[in-house]
C-alpha positions, 0 to 999 in steps of 0.5 A: 500499499505505502508504495502505491500511496508513493507513487499516486502522490508523486503524480498528484504533486506533479499535477498540481506543481504543473498547473501552476508552471502552465499558468506562469510559463505557459500562458494557460488560464488561471482555471488551470490552478482550480484543479491543481490546487486539489491535486495538491491536496490530494498530494498531502493526503496520499502522504499520510497513507504512507505506513512508517511511524514519522512524517519525517521519514516518509517525506524523506524516503518520498524524495527518491519516488518523486525524482523517479516520477518526474523523470517518468513526466519529464518522458511522458508528458513532455517528450524529453527522454531521460539520459543516463545521468537522470537514470544514474541520479534516480537510482541512486535516490531510490537507494537512499529511499529504500535505506530510510524506509526499511533500515533496521531501527532499535526501540 
């Protein structure tokens, strides 16, 4: 469930942020902000579904998923294929996220 929540949250955050990008950088209508704000609210809710005890760790681990999802957005929505440096960077971030989530912690 946590992995699904992370990827759904990433999609919601990217879509919400893109609505602001479209409005301010692509000269789209301010009406783009309405679904964008709703999407950002959904993003915040979805992160509460992640099964980690502390919010800070939830957000830190989310960073790796966000980076991977952003590169997918770059490729699928913007038509720019990520290069090897993007892939290496995303892999490093996902390894870091996995360490944060699954590290053995006492107490």
